[in-house]
N, C-alpha and C positions, 0 to 999 in steps of 0.2 A: 222614421223611415227607416226601414231595413234595407238597406243597401252596404254589401260588401266593402271592404277596404281595399283598394288596390294599391295603398301606398305609393302610388305613382305622382311623381312631380308634374307642375305643370309650366314652371317658369321657363323651360326650354320648348315650349310648344312654339310653332310659328303662326298660328292661326290667331283669331281675335282674343280666344281665351287665355292663350300664352303671353299677348301683348298686355293685355289688361293686368294680368297676374303680375306683370314683371312691374308696371308703370305704379301698381297702389301697394304691392307685398314684397318686393326686392330689397330689403333689410337686412340687417345682421340681427341673428336671434328669429328672423320669420321664416316657415315653412309654410308651402302650400301643397295640400294631397287631394288627389281625386279619392274619394271614398268617406263614408259618413262615420266619422270619428266623436261620440258624444262628449270626449275631454278637451275639444277643440275650443278655442277663444271663439272663432265665429266658424258658422256653417252656413254654406248658399246651396240653394237648389239650382241649378244650371238648366236653364230652359231654353229651349226645349231639349238639346241633348249636347254631350262634348262634343261631338262633331258638327254642328249646327249653334252654336250658341248663341243666343240673343240677349240675355238678362240673367245677371247673379241674384236670386230670391231669397232674400235674409231670412234664416230660419229661428230667429230668435223667439217668436211668440205665435199664437197663430193671429193674435190682432195685428201685429207688424207683418207678417207674411201675407194677409189680406189685404192690408192698407198699403204695401208695395205696389201690387196688382192694380188697386182700384181708385186711388188718388188720381185725378186728374184723365181718368179713362176716356171722358168726352174727348180728350184734343186728340185722340188715336186715329187712325186709318179705320174706318168698320170692319175690315178682318182682324187687324190686331185687338181694337176695343172687344170683340165679340170673343176672341181666344182668351184675352187677360181677365175678362167677365168671367167664364167658365172655371177658369184655374183660380180665380180671387175666391169664387163661392166653395168650390173645394176646400181652399186652405181655410176660408173662416169656419168650416164643419171639420176641420183636423182630418179631410180626408186627402191631402196633398199627397200622398203615397201611392193612391190609384195613377199618380200621373207616371210614376217610375222614373221619374227626373233624376239622374246622377247627382251626387252631392260634394260639394268644395269644401275641404276643411281647412282651415288656418289655424296655425298655432303661433305663438309670440308675446312675450310681457308688452312691449311696445309698438302699439297698431295706430296706424291713420286716424280710424274713427273714434279712439280713445282721446286721442290728440284735439279733435275738432269737438268734442264733447265736451272736454275742458274749459275749451276759449269761448264756446256758447254757453257756457254756464247749466250744462245737464250732467247728470251722473253717468249716462249712456246715451249713445245714438247708435242708431241701426243704419246701414246703408243698403239702398238697392241701386245695383251697378249696372249700367248699360253696356254691351259690347258690341262693337263695331269690326268691320275689317281691319287687319294691320294698314296702320297708315300713320306716317310720321307727323302729318298735319293733326290728326285726331287727339283730343282731350278725353282721358276716360271722366265721366260724370259719377257723381253720387248723390241720389236723392235721399236724404236724412230724414228718421223718425225717430221721436220719441218711445219708450215703452208703451204708450198708449194707443199709438200708431197713428199720432198726430204729425205731419209734416212740419220740419224743423228749418228745412233749407236746402238748397242744392248748390252742390260743390262742383267745381271745375279745377281738374288738377293739370297743372302744366308741368312737363316730363322731360322737355328735351327745350334748348334755346327758342327754338321757333315758338313752340307753346307756352314755353315761360313767359314769353312776351307777350303773347295775346292776352294771358290772363291778366297781365300787368296793365295792359290797355283798356281790359274790359274793366277792371276795378278801378282805374280813374275816371273812364268816360261815366260809369254810374254814381261817381261821385259830384260830379257837375252837370247832370242833365237839367235842361230848363224844364219849368211848367208852364202850362196856360198856353195860349195863344194857338190851340189846335194840336200842342205838341202831344203825341202818343204818349201815356205814362209806361214806366218800365218798372219791374219787380226792385227794390232798392238792396244796395250790397249791405251783408251783414256782415263781414268779415274779410280782411284780405291778409293772407299771413304766409310763412314759409314752414317747411319741415321736410327734413332730411333732402333738399337739395329740388324738392318741389314746390311750385309756386301755387297757392291756391286762394280762389275767390268764392264765397259761400253768398248765392244770392238767396233773398227771401221767397219763402212758399208764395205761389199763386193764388189769389182768391180761388175759392173751392167752385166761385158758379162761371169759370171760364169755360168758353166753347169753341169748337173750331170755327173758323170764318167759314162763311159762304161763299159759295163761286171765288174757290181760292186762286182762280188765273187771273181773276182781275185786278190790275193796281190799284190801291186805295190813293188816288193823285192827291187830296187834300193831305194828307198826315204824310206824304213824301214832300211837298210843299215845306210843312210845319217843319219838318226834320232839317231839310235845307236851310230854314232861314231860321231856325232855332226858336219857332215861336213869336217871332217878330214879322216887320215887313219886308217885302220883297228887297232884294240886293241890287244895287245898281249894277248894270253891265259892266264886265271889265274885259280887257285883250287877254285872249288866249296864249299870249306870250310867256307868261309868269308860268303857266302850266307847264309850258314846253320847257322851260329852262329847270324847274322841278323835276320833271322825269330824266335831262339828262342828267343831273347831279345822280339822281338815284341809280341810274343804269351804268354806273363807272364800272367796268370790268365783266358789263354782260355780254350776251351775244351780239356780236355787230351789228346782225339784222335788227336789233329792236333800235339801234339809232338811226337805221335808215328809215324805219317806219316813223319815228319820230319827226325826222327831219322834213318828209314830203306832206306831214299836215298843215293845212290853212293855218297862215299866221296874223290875216287881217281881220279876222272874225273878234266879235266883243259877245260873251256868254253871261247868262247870270252864274255867279259860282257861290257855291257854301256848302255846309255838312251833308255827309250821307250817312245812313248807318251803315252800309259796308256789307250787308249780309239779308237783306231785304227779301223774303221768301217766305211762301205760305206757312212753314213750320215754324217760323218764329214768330207769328202773328196769332193772337187770337180775338175773341170779343167778348167782352163783359158789360152786360146791359147797354147793349149797341154800341157801345166805346170799343176802340183798339187797344189791346196790351201788346206791346213789342219787347223782346227779350234777343240776348245776344249780340249784345253792343261791340263787341272785341274786336270789329274790323272798322268802328265809325273813326272818319277822317275827316277834315275841313278842307278847304278849296279846291272843291271838284266842281267840274258843272252841275248845274240842276238837271236832273234825268238820269244820274248813274245809277239810282236805285231803280228807276222804272228799266234800265237797261238790264242789271244784274236780276231783278226778279226774272225777266223773259228768258235771259241766258240760263241760270240755276235751275228753273222751273223746268226747261228743254233737256238739261244734262242729268239733273238726279231723277225727276219725277218720270221722265218720259225717255230716258236712255239713250239721249239721242248724241251722234257725234258732236264736236266743235264746230263743225261747219254749219250743221242745221241749227245749232244753238246759234251762232252769228246770226243767221237768218230771220230766227225769231226775235232778236235784238231789233234788226231792222224795222220788220212788221210791226212790232210793237210801240216803237217810235213815231213811225209813219202815222199808226193810229193815234196814239194818245201825245205824242211830242206837241201838237199844236196847244193844246191844253197849258202846257208848260211854257208857251212863248217861242218855242222851237220851230223854226221853217226848215223846208226842204234839206237847205245846206247845213242847216244846225243840227238837225236830227243825224246827216251823215257824219258831221263832225263827233258827236256824242257817242254815237255807236263803235267808229274806229278807235275814240279816246278809250271807250270804255275797256275795249279788247285790250288796248297798251297797257293800262291801268290794271288788269286782271293780270297780264303775264308780269309785270314789274312785283306785283304782290306775291306771285308764285315764285318769282326769281329769288326775292327777300327771305324768303320763307325757307327757300332752299340752302341758303347761306347762314341760315340759323340752324341750321341742323336737322330741318325738317325732309330733307330732300325734295326731288319734284314730285309734281303731281302727275301721274301720267296721262291723265284727262285732259291736260292744259299743257304741256309742254312735251313735244315740240308743236303740238297741235296749233297751238295762238299762233305761233308764228308763221306757221304754214297758211290759216287763215288770213292773216294780215297781208300776207304778201299776193293775195288773190285780189285784194280790194281796190 
C-alpha cells in the first residue's frame, strides 16, 4: 500500500485514534506514526480514515487482514457487515490499496502483542483493534489472530483505575460462572495478566457459528432468571432494607441528593434477590444453535432485585441504540417492567421499586467509576439525578 509517510505522531491526538494509541502504545521505546513505513514492527490500516477512525486493521498478511474483517461478521449490524465484507474481500485478493486507507506504523522492541503471544504460547499474534470515541470508561479491545488468520482470543485492556477494576472483575467472574440450569454459557477466560500498568483479560474466541439474536428488543426472561438464580431454584423473598443499607455505604461522599432518593424508597417490601449480568444488552448476546451465548461479564454483581437486567436492557437500548436522553430511557424502563414484570413476580408496586432502584444503582455505579479515575459519564450524570428528582 503505497502511502507516503508523514511521520506525524498520534499520541497527542484527542480523538478515538489518539486515546487508543495512548492506551496501547504509550510505552518507553515505542513510537507511533501516521504513514506506511515498511520497517515498522506493526502496521495498521486506519479504517475508514484518520478523522473518522473506527478500526485498526493489521497488515501482517492477506490472510490476517481478511480474517480481521470477516471473522464473526455475522454478529455485526447489516450496514457494518456489508462494509466489512467488501473490504475483507479486497484484502483477501491483495487489493486493499484500492481503499486508499491511511496507515499507522508502530516501532519498538517490546510490544503488547509480543507479550500476549508469549503468554498464550504463540510465536506471533496479530491484533485487530476497535476504536471508539474517547471515554475514560472505555477499554481498548484487541481481537487476536495467529499467522494463519485463526482467532486466538479477545483481549480487554484496563488502562486507568476504573477500567483496571472492571477487567479484574470480569476475570474473577468468568472463573466462577455456573453451568446448567438454563444458565447461558459464556466464552471462557484464557488469561488474566498485567503488563506495564495495564490489566489484561483474554477471553476465548467465540464459536464460528454464532449469529445475531433475532428480535433484539425482546428480553430473554428465562435466561435472566437463570442468571439471577445461578442456574438454581428461585430465591426466597428478602426485605429491601439490606439493599438500602448497602447503597448508603456506597454513597458515602456522594452528591447529597442520592441519599435523599435512597431514603424515600419503600422499606416494607420483600423481593427476590440474586445476581445480575450488569450489562444485559443485545450486543452482548448471540445465538448458537438455538441457545444464547452471553459475554461482557465485567459488571456482574450479586444481591440485587430480580428485574435489574430487564431494566438495564430497556434503558441501555433506548440510550445507545435509539440515542434517547435519560428521561426517555427511564420511561422505557417503566414500560418494559409493566409489560414483563409480572412474569418475574413483580406486581405494580414492585415494578416501581425495581425501576427506581435500578436508576439509583446505575448512578452509584457511575459515581464509583468516577472515583476510579474514569470521570463522569455525561449521559448519566447529572441526568440520572434529575430524572430521579421527578419520580
